[in-house]
LOSE-986523 format. One record per atom (N, C-alpha, C): x, y, z negated. Coordinates in steps of 0.02 Angstrom, whole numbers, padded with zeros to 5 digits, always signed. Atoms other than C-alpha are relative to their C-alpha. Layout:
residues N
XYZ ...
//
This chain:
residues 109
+00039-00057-00013 -06810-05790-00223 +00007+00013+00087 +00005-00003-00071 -06839-05721-00051 +00024+00092-00003 -00002-00089-00016 -06764-05542-00004 -00047+00027+00106 +00034-00032-00032 -06852-05437+00113 +00092+00054+00053 -00068-00013-00047 -06726-05404+00270 -00011+00025+00046 -00012-00029-00064 -06717-05296+00423 +00064-00028+00020 -00039-00004-00013 -06648-05363+00548 -00008+00047+00117 +00027-00043-00072 -06614-05281+00717 +00015+00015+00066 -00007+00037-00082 -06551-05326+00899 -00002+00072+00067 -00043-00012-00063 -06468-05237+01033 +00003-00017+00054 +00011+00058-00025 -06511-05294+01187 +00009+00058+00067 -00016-00034-00073 -06486-05223+01402 -00020-00048+00037 -00015+00043-00077 -06557-05303+01561 +00067-00018+00055 -00085+00040-00051 -06423-05407+01677 -00038+00067+00053 +00020-00044-00057 -06415-05287+01835 -00052+00002+00036 +00036-00003-00056 -06561-05247+01934 -00053-00043-00024 +00055+00033+00020 -06691-05342+01824 -00053+00045-00067 +00050-00058+00075 -06752-05212+01672 -00096-00034+00022 +00093+00000+00001 -06961-05225+01756 -00018-00124-00053 +00024+00093-00008 -06940-05458+01723 +00046+00035-00071 -00014-00018+00052 -06844-05379+01602 -00012-00013-00095 +00065-00022-00001 -06979-05290+01507 -00026-00070-00025 +00030+00038-00028 -07080-05398+01535 -00003-00066-00038 -00037+00051+00068 -06999-05561+01461 +00000+00014-00075 -00013-00016+00056 -06955-05482+01303 -00075+00028-00015 +00034-00002+00028 -07105-05412+01255 -00046-00036+00009 +00076+00061-00022 -07251-05541+01328 +00031-00060-00012 -00022+00081+00061 -07117-05691+01283 +00025+00001-00053 -00056+00003+00056 -06980-05677+01182 -00013+00022-00081 +00013-00021+00101 -07068-05585+01004 -00004-00026-00006 +00073+00058+00034 -07210-05685+00990 +00044-00081-00005 -00032+00040-00022 -07084-05859+01045 +00054-00007-00097 -00028-00053+00070 -06968-05758+00893 -00021-00031-00093 +00031-00024+00029 -07094-05759+00775 -00028-00089-00042 +00025+00078+00009 -07157-05918+00774 +00068-00041+00017 -00062+00045-00015 -06984-06023+00778 +00032+00011-00063 -00057-00039+00044 -06919-05896+00653 -00033-00033-00057 +00043-00006+00059 -07051-05897+00532 +00009+00079-00031 +00006-00066+00018 -07017-05709+00553 -00048+00044-00021 +00061-00048+00029 -07149-05575+00457 -00037+00019+00076 +00008-00010-00061 -07153-05477+00625 +00038+00026+00038 -00040-00063-00088 -07068-05403+00797 -00059+00048+00041 +00046-00043-00044 -07077-05232+00880 +00061+00032+00034 -00076+00002-00065 -06971-05156+01031 -00017+00089-00012 +00034-00101-00007 -06935-04954+01039 +00073+00000+00083 -00047-00019-00051 -06821-04872+01207 +00025+00018-00026 -00049-00029+00049 -06675-04766+01154 -00030+00082+00060 -00021-00061-00054 -06707-04589+01223 +00010+00085-00027 -00050-00034+00031 -06626-04494+01134 +00039+00002-00030 -00059+00030+00015 -06487-04471+01057 +00042+00056-00056 -00041-00044+00014 -06364-04342+00933 +00053-00061-00029 -00088+00065-00007 -06163-04416+00897 +00022-00039+00042 -00021+00027-00043 -06089-04526+00939 -00055-00073+00029 +00072+00038-00032 -06206-04644+01105 +00004-00065-00052 +00020+00075+00039 -06299-04806+01035 +00051-00023+00066 -00005+00053-00046 -06222-04930+01146 -00054-00030+00059 +00027+00053-00044 -06372-05025+01229 -00064+00032-00027 +00079-00059-00023 -06543-04933+01260 -00054-00061-00022 +00047+00017+00017 -06669-05058+01207 +00034-00034-00076 -00005+00046+00043 -06725-05101+01021 -00016-00041-00032 +00049+00050+00030 -06812-05248+00946 +00028+00000-00086 -00006-00009+00052 -06851-05244+00761 -00036-00035-00017 +00048+00070+00028 -06887-05408+00652 -00006+00022-00078 +00033-00011+00083 -06967-05389+00460 +00029-00077-00021 +00017+00085+00023 -06898-05561+00360 +00013-00009-00065 +00040+00003+00055 -06923-05641+00220 +00060-00037-00008 -00016+00043-00003 -06777-05735+00184 +00039-00036-00083 -00002+00033+00043 -06663-05834+00034 +00085+00043+00023 -00035-00013-00018 -06518-05745+00107 +00023+00039+00078 -00004-00060-00077 -06445-05623+00259 +00043-00062+00039 -00093+00071-00033 -06312-05810+00301 -00089-00045+00021 +00024+00049-00012 -06497-05891+00308 -00055+00037+00038 +00070-00047-00030 -06609-05774+00412 +00067+00001+00125 -00024+00045-00054 -06436-05786+00561 -00001-00079+00010 +00003+00093+00001 -06432-05995+00536 -00073-00033+00030 +00083+00011-00048 -06640-05980+00588 +00003+00041+00050 -00026+00003-00090 -06596-05883+00732 +00029-00032+00039 -00051+00037-00013 -06482-05991+00779 -00053-00078+00011 +00018+00055+00022 -06554-06156+00730 -00057-00007+00056 +00094+00002-00030 -06743-06119+00836 +00039+00031+00043 -00019-00008-00067 -06658-06054+00993 -00021-00060+00065 -00001+00023-00058 -06673-06196+01112 -00062+00001-00023 +00108-00025+00009 -06866-06194+01049 -00025+00080+00053 +00051-00082-00035 -06900-06005+01143 +00036+00001+00112 +00007+00020-00115 -06886-06000+01344 +00061+00057-00007 -00045-00051+00017 -06726-05908+01368 +00011+00034+00081 +00007-00063-00044 -06702-05777+01526 +00014+00025+00046 -00082-00006-00048 -06547-05738+01665 -00030+00096+00011 +00014-00073-00020 -06636-05542+01662 +00019+00037-00074 -00004-00034+00051 -06598-05532+01488 +00069-00020-00005 -00092+00015+00000 -06379-05492+01469 +00013-00010-00074 +00014+00032+00033 -06340-05628+01347 +00098+00021-00031 -00053-00027+00042 -06163-05558+01320 +00032+00071-00045 -00011-00058+00001 -06214-05370+01297 -00050+00000-00069 +00029-00016+00057 -06319-05395+01147 +00015-00022-00096 -00034+00012+00076 -06295-05376+00964 -00047+00015-00055 +00091+00013+00034 -06386-05418+00794 +00048+00024-00081 -00008-00013+00084 -06388-05330+00628 -00032-00043-00059 +00030+00015+00078 -06475-05402+00453 +00038+00023-00052 -00023-00063+00056 -06488-05249+00334 -00065-00038-00055 +00022+00051+00063 -06539-05301+00175 -00058+00052-00037 +00068-00022+00012 -06699-05204+00075 +00038+00013-00051 -00012-00013+00056 -06635-05084-00054 -00025+00059-00043 +00051-00050+00030 -06791-04962-00099 -00077-00013+00004 +00053-00017-00055 -06941-04941-00070 -00044+00030+00027 -00023-00063-00069 -07027-04891+00089 -00052+00051-00022 +00062-00061-00022 -07109-04711+00093 -00025+00010+00032 +00072+00015-00055 -07256-04692+00188 -00042+00107-00034 -00007-00051+00003 -07335-04512+00204 -00068+00008-00050 
//
């Protein structure tokens, strides 16, 4: 059985490379992640406001994934990495990944 997961990735550009970072992430990386992992969708967001504890990084990529387990999600991301272009505009040291399991239905207006 496949579960529905939401994978959240926080990132930031390396110093002085924000334009290159945004071009790479939007025009190359998201499509390559979908193509190499088989994940369902991807969308990016930029932090514009916050309340409470500060968000550690300004960029968010959200991926919708169907997989048998959260471990499979992370394993698939890692094993397909060599198939994707890498960019020195992406700060790989500070990036963070979280996998959330769906526990309820989608609510829509």
